[in-house]
C-alpha positions as CSV (number, residue, x, y, z in Angstrom):
1,M,-12.9,101.2,61.1
2,S,-14.2,98.4,58.8
3,S,-17.1,99.0,56.3
4,V,-16.8,95.8,54.3
5,P,-20.2,94.8,53.2
6,R,-21.3,91.6,54.9
7,L,-24.1,89.0,55.4
8,V,-24.6,86.5,58.1
9,I,-26.2,83.2,56.9
10,A,-28.5,81.7,59.6
11,A,-31.0,79.0,59.9
12,P,-33.8,78.0,62.4
13,S,-31.9,74.7,62.9
14,S,-29.0,72.6,61.8
15,G,-29.6,70.8,58.5
16,S,-31.5,73.7,56.9
17,G,-28.8,74.3,54.3
18,K,-26.6,76.9,55.6
19,T,-23.5,75.5,54.3
20,T,-24.8,75.2,50.9
21,V,-26.2,78.6,50.7
22,A,-23.2,80.3,52.4
23,T,-20.7,78.4,50.2
24,G,-22.9,79.0,47.1
25,L,-23.1,82.7,47.7
26,M,-19.2,82.9,48.2
27,A,-18.6,81.0,45.0
28,A,-21.3,83.0,43.1
29,F,-19.9,86.5,44.1
30,A,-16.3,85.3,43.6
31,A,-17.2,84.1,40.0
32,R,-18.3,87.8,39.5
33,G,-14.9,89.0,40.3
34,L,-15.4,90.0,43.9
35,A,-12.8,89.6,46.6
36,V,-14.9,87.6,49.1
37,S,-14.0,87.0,52.8
38,P,-15.2,83.7,54.1
39,H,-16.2,83.2,57.8
40,K,-17.7,80.6,60.1
41,V,-19.4,81.1,63.4
42,G,-18.1,78.9,66.1
43,P,-15.4,76.2,66.2
44,D,-16.1,74.2,63.2
45,Y,-13.0,73.3,61.2
46,I,-14.5,71.5,58.2
47,D,-16.8,74.3,56.7
48,P,-14.1,76.8,56.3
49,G,-12.3,74.3,53.8
50,Y,-15.3,74.5,51.5
51,H,-15.4,78.2,51.9
52,A,-11.7,78.4,50.9
53,L,-12.4,76.6,47.7
54,A,-15.2,78.9,46.9
55,T,-13.3,82.2,47.4
56,G,-9.5,81.4,47.1
57,R,-9.0,82.8,50.5
58,V,-8.4,81.1,53.9
59,G,-11.6,80.3,55.7
60,R,-11.8,82.0,59.1
61,N,-13.7,81.2,62.2
62,L,-15.5,83.8,64.6
63,D,-15.9,82.2,67.9
64,A,-17.2,84.4,70.8
65,Y,-16.8,81.7,73.4
66,L,-13.1,80.7,72.4
67,C,-11.8,84.2,71.8
68,G,-14.3,86.4,73.5
69,P,-16.8,88.9,72.2
70,E,-14.2,91.7,72.2
71,L,-12.2,89.9,69.5
72,I,-15.0,89.2,67.0
73,G,-14.7,92.6,65.3
74,P,-11.0,92.8,65.2
75,L,-10.7,89.2,63.8
76,F,-13.2,89.9,61.2
77,A,-11.6,93.1,60.2
78,H,-8.3,91.3,59.9
79,A,-9.7,88.7,57.6
80,A,-11.8,90.9,55.6
81,R,-9.2,93.7,54.9
82,G,-9.2,94.5,51.2
83,C,-12.3,92.5,50.4
84,E,-15.3,93.7,48.7
85,L,-17.8,91.4,50.6
86,A,-17.7,89.1,53.6
87,V,-20.1,86.1,54.0
88,V,-20.5,84.5,57.5
89,E,-21.9,81.2,57.8
90,G,-23.7,80.7,61.2
91,V,-23.8,77.7,63.5
92,M,-26.7,75.5,64.5
93,G,-30.0,77.4,64.8
94,M,-29.7,81.1,64.8
95,Y,-30.2,81.5,68.7
96,D,-28.3,78.5,69.7
97,G,-25.0,79.4,71.5
98,A,-22.8,78.0,74.4
99,A,-24.9,75.7,76.7
100,G,-26.1,77.7,79.7
101,E,-24.5,81.1,78.6
102,G,-27.6,82.5,76.9
103,E,-26.7,84.1,73.5
104,L,-23.0,83.8,73.8
105,A,-21.3,82.4,70.7
106,S,-24.7,82.0,68.9
107,T,-25.0,83.2,65.1
108,A,-27.4,86.0,66.4
109,H,-24.8,87.2,68.9
110,V,-22.1,87.4,66.2
111,A,-24.4,89.1,63.8
112,K,-25.0,91.8,66.5
113,L,-21.1,92.0,67.3
114,L,-20.6,92.6,63.5
115,R,-23.6,94.8,63.1
116,A,-24.5,92.7,60.1
117,P,-27.8,91.9,58.4
118,V,-28.9,88.2,58.6
119,V,-30.3,86.1,55.7
120,L,-32.5,83.2,57.2
121,V,-32.3,80.0,55.3
122,V,-35.5,78.0,55.8
123,D,-36.0,74.3,54.8
124,A,-39.4,74.7,53.3
125,S,-39.6,70.9,52.3
126,S,-42.5,70.1,54.7
127,Q,-44.5,73.4,55.1
128,S,-46.2,76.1,53.2
129,R,-48.2,78.9,55.0
130,S,-46.5,78.0,58.3
131,V,-43.3,79.4,57.0
132,A,-44.6,82.9,57.6
133,A,-45.0,82.1,61.4
134,L,-41.5,80.6,61.6
135,V,-39.8,83.6,59.8
136,H,-41.8,86.1,61.8
137,G,-40.8,84.4,65.2
138,F,-37.1,84.4,64.2
139,A,-37.2,88.0,63.0
140,S,-39.0,89.4,66.0
141,W,-37.3,87.4,68.9
142,D,-34.5,89.8,69.4
143,P,-35.1,93.3,68.0
144,E,-31.2,93.8,67.9
145,V,-31.0,91.1,65.2
146,R,-32.0,92.4,61.8
147,V,-33.3,89.7,59.5
148,G,-33.1,91.3,56.1
149,G,-34.3,88.5,53.9
150,V,-35.1,84.7,53.5
151,I,-33.7,82.1,51.2
152,L,-36.1,79.2,50.7
153,N,-34.4,75.9,50.5
154,K,-35.7,72.5,49.1
155,V,-38.7,73.9,47.5
156,A,-40.6,71.1,45.7
157,S,-42.3,73.0,42.7
158,D,-43.5,76.2,41.2
159,R,-46.9,75.7,43.0
160,H,-45.0,75.3,46.4
161,E,-43.0,78.4,45.8
162,A,-46.0,80.4,45.2
163,L,-47.7,79.3,48.4
164,L,-44.4,80.1,50.3
165,R,-44.1,83.5,48.7
166,E,-47.8,84.5,49.4
167,A,-47.4,83.4,53.1
168,L,-44.2,85.5,53.4
169,D,-45.7,88.5,51.9
170,A,-47.5,89.2,55.2
171,A,-44.5,88.5,57.4
172,G,-42.7,91.6,55.8
173,V,-39.4,89.8,55.2
174,P,-38.4,89.7,51.5
175,V,-37.6,86.4,49.7
176,L,-34.2,86.8,48.3
177,G,-33.8,83.3,47.0
178,V,-35.6,80.1,46.3
179,L,-33.6,76.8,45.8
180,R,-34.9,73.4,44.5
181,R,-33.5,70.1,45.7
182,A,-30.2,69.4,43.9
183,P,-28.3,66.2,44.7
184,Q,-25.2,67.5,42.9
185,V,-24.5,69.9,45.8
186,D,-24.8,67.3,48.5
187,T,-21.6,66.8,50.5
188,P,-21.0,63.3,52.3
189,S,-20.9,63.2,56.0
190,R,-19.6,60.7,58.6
191,H,-19.1,60.5,62.4
192,L,-18.0,64.2,63.0
193,G,-19.9,65.9,60.1
194,L,-18.9,66.7,56.6
195,V,-16.0,64.9,55.1
196,P,-13.2,67.5,54.7
197,V,-12.1,69.0,51.4
198,A,-8.6,67.4,51.8
199,E,-10.0,64.0,51.6
200,R,-12.1,64.5,48.5
201,R,-10.7,67.7,46.7
202,A,-11.7,66.9,43.2
203,A,-15.4,66.1,44.2
204,A,-15.4,68.9,46.6
205,V,-14.4,71.3,43.7
206,D,-17.2,70.0,41.7
207,A,-19.8,70.3,44.5
208,V,-18.7,73.9,45.3
209,A,-19.0,74.8,41.6
210,A,-22.6,73.3,41.7
211,M,-23.4,75.3,44.9
212,G,-22.3,78.4,43.2
213,A,-24.4,77.7,40.0
214,Q,-27.5,76.8,42.1
215,V,-27.3,80.0,44.2
216,S,-26.6,82.1,41.1
217,A,-29.6,80.9,39.4
218,G,-32.0,80.9,42.3
219,C,-31.1,83.9,44.4
220,D,-31.2,87.7,43.9
221,L,-27.5,88.5,43.9
222,E,-28.1,92.2,43.6
223,G,-30.6,92.3,46.5
224,L,-28.3,90.3,48.5
225,M,-25.4,92.7,47.9
226,A,-27.5,95.6,48.5
227,L,-28.4,94.1,52.0
228,A,-24.9,93.5,52.7
229,R,-23.9,97.2,51.9
230,S,-26.4,98.2,54.4
231,A,-24.3,96.6,57.4
232,G,-23.1,99.2,60.0
233,A,-19.5,100.3,60.1
234,L,-17.3,98.6,62.8
235,S,-15.3,100.8,65.0
236,C,-12.3,98.5,65.8
237,A,-8.9,98.1,64.8
238,A,-8.1,94.9,62.7
239,W,-6.4,92.1,64.7
240,D,-2.6,91.8,63.8
241,A,-0.5,88.9,65.1
242,A,2.7,91.0,65.4
243,E,1.0,93.7,67.3
244,V,-0.8,91.6,69.7
245,L,2.5,89.8,70.6
246,A,4.2,93.2,70.9
247,S,1.7,94.6,73.3
248,S,1.0,91.5,75.4
249,P,3.1,90.7,78.5
250,P,6.1,88.4,78.0
251,P,5.5,84.7,78.7
252,P,6.6,83.7,82.3
253,L,9.8,81.8,82.3
254,P,9.4,78.1,82.5
255,V,10.2,76.1,85.6
256,P,13.4,74.2,85.7
257,S,11.9,71.0,84.6
258,L,11.0,72.4,81.2
259,G,14.6,73.3,80.3
260,A,17.0,76.3,80.6
261,A,15.8,79.7,81.6
262,L,14.5,81.6,78.5
263,P,15.6,85.2,77.7
264,D,13.2,87.9,78.0
265,P,11.7,88.3,74.6
266,R,11.2,92.0,75.1
267,F,15.0,92.5,74.8
268,G,16.7,92.2,71.4
269,P,20.3,90.9,70.9
270,G,21.7,94.2,72.3
271,G,19.7,94.2,75.4
272,A,17.6,97.1,74.7
273,S,13.9,97.1,75.6
274,S,12.2,97.3,72.1
275,S,9.5,95.2,70.5
276,N,11.2,96.2,67.0
277,A,14.5,94.8,68.3
278,G,12.7,91.6,69.4
279,R,11.1,91.2,65.9
280,A,14.4,91.9,64.3
281,E,16.1,89.2,66.5
282,G,13.3,86.8,65.6
283,A,13.7,87.5,61.9
284,Q,17.5,86.7,62.2
285,S,17.1,83.5,64.1
286,R,13.8,81.8,63.2
287,S,13.1,78.5,64.6
288,Q,11.5,76.0,62.2
289,V,8.2,74.7,63.5
290,A,6.7,71.7,61.6
291,V,2.9,71.7,61.4
292,A,1.0,68.4,60.5
293,G,-1.4,68.8,57.5
294,G,-2.6,66.5,54.8
295,P,-6.0,64.4,54.8
296,A,-5.4,63.1,58.4
297,F,-4.8,66.3,60.1
298,T,-7.1,69.1,58.6
299,F,-8.2,70.9,61.6
300,S,-6.3,74.2,62.4
301,Y,-7.1,77.9,62.8
302,A,-5.2,80.3,60.5
303,E,-4.4,82.6,63.5
304,H,-2.2,79.9,65.0
305,T,0.4,80.0,62.1
306,E,0.3,83.7,62.0
307,L,1.1,84.0,65.7
308,L,3.8,81.5,65.3
309,T,5.4,83.3,62.4
310,A,5.0,86.7,64.3
311,A,6.7,85.2,67.3
312,G,9.7,84.2,65.1
313,A,8.9,80.8,63.8
314,E,9.3,79.4,60.3
315,V,6.3,77.3,59.8
316,V,6.7,74.3,57.5
317,V,3.6,72.0,56.7
318,F,4.2,68.2,56.3
319,D,2.0,65.2,55.6
320,P,2.2,62.4,58.1
321,L,0.6,60.0,55.5
322,R,3.4,60.6,52.9
323,D,6.5,62.2,54.4
324,E,8.8,59.7,56.1
325,Q,10.9,62.3,57.9
326,L,10.0,65.6,59.7
327,P,11.2,68.7,57.8
328,D,15.1,69.3,58.0
329,G,15.8,71.6,60.8
330,T,12.6,71.0,62.8
331,R,12.8,72.5,66.1
332,G,9.2,72.1,67.3
333,L,6.1,70.2,66.2
334,V,2.4,71.1,66.1
335,I,-0.1,68.4,65.3
336,G,-3.7,69.8,65.3
337,G,-7.0,68.1,64.9
338,G,-8.3,65.7,62.2
339,F,-9.2,62.1,61.5
340,P,-6.4,59.8,62.3
341,E,-8.8,57.1,63.1
342,V,-9.7,57.1,59.5
343,Y,-6.2,56.8,58.4
344,A,-4.8,54.7,61.2
345,A,-3.5,51.9,58.9
346,E,-1.6,54.4,56.7
347,L,-0.3,56.3,59.8
348,S,0.9,53.2,61.5
349,A,2.6,52.0,58.3
350,N,4.7,55.1,58.1
351,E,7.2,53.7,60.8
352,P,10.1,56.1,59.9
353,L,8.0,59.2,60.6
354,R,6.7,57.7,63.8
355,K,10.2,57.2,65.1
356,A,11.2,60.6,63.9
357,V,8.3,62.1,66.0
358,S,9.2,59.9,68.9
359,A,12.8,61.0,68.8
360,L,11.9,64.7,68.6
361,A,9.8,64.3,71.7
362,E,12.4,62.4,73.5
363,S,14.9,65.2,72.8
364,G,12.7,67.6,74.8
365,A,11.7,69.7,71.8
366,P,8.3,71.3,72.1
367,V,5.3,69.3,70.8
368,A,1.8,70.6,70.9
369,A,-0.9,68.2,70.1
370,E,-4.5,68.6,70.0
371,C,-7.1,65.9,69.7
372,A,-6.0,64.0,66.5
373,G,-2.5,64.9,67.6
374,L,-3.1,63.3,71.0
375,L,-4.3,60.1,69.3
376,Y,-1.1,60.1,67.1
377,L,1.2,60.4,70.0
378,C,-0.3,57.5,71.9
379,R,1.1,54.0,71.9
380,E,-1.7,52.6,69.8
381,L,-4.8,53.7,67.9
382,D,-7.4,50.9,67.5
383,G,-4.7,48.3,68.0
384,R,-2.3,49.9,65.5
385,P,1.0,51.2,66.6
386,M,1.3,55.0,66.6
387,C,4.3,57.2,67.7
388,G,4.5,55.9,71.4
389,V,5.4,59.2,72.9
390,L,2.5,58.8,75.6
391,D,2.0,55.5,77.4
392,A,-1.6,55.4,76.5
393,S,-3.9,53.6,74.1
394,A,-6.7,55.3,71.9
395,R,-9.7,53.7,70.4
396,M,-12.9,54.5,68.6
397,S,-16.1,54.9,70.7
398,E,-19.8,55.0,70.2
399,R,-20.1,58.1,72.4
400,L,-19.7,61.5,70.9
401,T,-17.9,64.2,73.1
402,L,-19.0,67.6,72.0
403,G,-19.0,71.1,73.7
404,Y,-17.3,74.1,75.0
405,R,-15.0,73.8,78.1
406,N,-13.8,75.9,80.7
407,A,-10.2,74.8,81.6
408,V,-7.1,75.7,83.7
409,A,-3.8,74.7,83.0
410,L,-2.6,72.1,85.9
411,S,1.1,71.8,84.8
412,D,3.7,74.2,83.5
413,S,4.2,73.2,79.9
414,V,5.5,74.7,76.6
415,L,2.1,76.5,76.1
416,A,1.2,77.8,79.5
417,V,2.2,78.0,83.1
418,A,-0.1,76.4,85.7
419,G,-3.0,78.4,86.7
420,T,-3.6,79.9,83.1
421,R,-7.2,79.8,82.3
422,M,-8.4,79.1,78.7
423,R,-11.6,78.1,77.0
424,G,-11.7,75.2,74.7
425,H,-13.7,73.0,72.8
426,E,-13.9,69.0,72.5
427,F,-15.3,67.1,69.5
428,H,-14.4,63.4,69.2
429,R,-15.7,59.9,69.2
430,T,-12.5,58.4,70.5
431,V,-11.4,57.5,74.1
432,V,-7.7,57.6,75.3
433,E,-6.8,55.3,78.3
434,P,-5.6,56.7,80.7
435,G,-7.1,60.1,80.0
436,S,-4.4,62.0,81.7
437,G,-0.8,61.5,82.7
438,A,1.1,62.1,86.0
439,A,1.2,65.8,85.0
440,P,-2.2,66.6,83.6
441,A,-2.6,69.3,80.9
442,W,-5.9,70.7,81.9
443,G,-8.4,70.8,84.7
444,V,-11.7,71.1,83.0
445,R,-14.3,72.9,85.1
446,A,-17.3,72.8,82.9
447,P,-19.7,71.0,82.3
448,D,-18.0,68.4,84.5
449,R,-14.9,68.4,86.8
450,R,-12.0,66.3,85.7
451,V,-8.4,66.3,84.7
452,E,-7.2,65.8,81.0
453,G,-4.1,65.5,78.9
454,F,-0.6,65.0,79.3
455,V,2.5,67.2,80.0
456,Q,5.9,65.5,79.9
457,Q,9.3,67.0,78.9
458,G,8.4,69.4,75.9
459,V,5.1,67.6,75.2
460,H,1.6,69.1,75.7
461,A,-1.1,66.8,74.4
462,S,-4.8,67.1,75.0
463,Y,-8.4,66.7,73.5
464,L,-9.0,70.3,74.1
465,H,-9.0,72.6,70.9
466,T,-8.0,76.0,71.8
467,H,-7.7,79.4,69.9
468,W,-4.5,81.1,70.5
469,A,-5.7,84.4,69.5
470,A,-7.4,84.6,72.8
471,E,-4.1,84.0,74.6
472,P,-1.3,85.0,72.0
473,G,1.4,84.3,74.6
474,V,1.0,80.7,73.9
475,A,2.6,81.0,70.7
476,R,5.5,83.2,71.9
477,R,6.0,80.8,74.8
478,F,6.2,77.7,72.3
479,V,8.6,79.4,69.9
480,E,10.9,80.5,72.7
481,R,11.1,77.0,73.8
482,C,12.0,76.1,70.3
483,R,15.0,78.4,70.5
484,T,16.3,76.8,73.7
485,S,15.5,73.2,73.3
């Protein structure tokens, strides 16, 4: 049972100011001494970085498409445990979800799953009385979504504010905040959205502080907290990495081409069938997994590290822009998403690390690479030498590839056996040629049918971002391969 007070910050459309308001609320309440749990609806990796600055806690995603609706409550309860308030930033417009899937993965859907009241952020810069019709429409569209208040953003003047408030009196939705235009809270963007915190930390700290000050000055924090306390209790157990691994079926043994047969992880060193015995064995012989970090590789879900740790790995973060060698004792490598195209020159110049990554992959050790990691493993990126693990080249493109994907594993790999179905997300402006190897990673079933990615020796490289909480056996299979490679 979770009864943590909570708010969902939504908007009629992207660009209305959700990130400013949500991050500002997190910072404002944290400054009052509250333990605030930060969340983001959907697959976005960048906004949670700003949330983490505001709260001092890891930003978490709540994605009903990648993880399934049934995991939203447990993942929320896991992250919010011990907190006094949770703020959930929505995605796109409030009712916009996975294409062709109705409300699935929309902000409204997640708000209903969390039994949380919604605060609607409205960009009021080009309207006055019409704001009442807009708010009324969003508040009445779905009777199961409770819009508990409005925060008006980009209000031009006191006169403008008075007109907006007068109009909204008739809509029956209270105004809980009014924010003027404030350039100091603006966050720079580029080809895939906001610039991540890791690339501009000092400036990001200042921007988050400005957001907190603006929200404190312009919003009714007491009214917002009262609304948060009106959220209904969630009747679900908190997600726990060790528990889900203990209760999920063991990963199927890999085919011979992947290496030696793996021991059944249900059995400890003495052979007794016991999840506790398995955990003890893992604690005594932890395999070190290196995870790429730093400004070039900022995209990751916190649950991935938690699952790897629960499966028996010792996770060590390294920075491919600075570190010339993999951490000592590395048995496996995870390279997530990010912006290697922005740092192609620096990554290429770090030849010692490129050679170390290539040697690790050549040894047959497990390597999991998503999107940015795929580019880094290629022969070259925009003409600059990369690790050369894959016989493929990558380049920037004008075309944005964006959206959820239904996929099936086409080849046995260190992450999954052929036939495993998973949901993923693509978000990139690059092209890899060829797009798949002799053993493709995934067959993508929607929105188009194609094969994608590379499986060779212990390498699994793909554009597809996945959330391992939906398939925890992925982490256990990867760590088991680390122990035997």
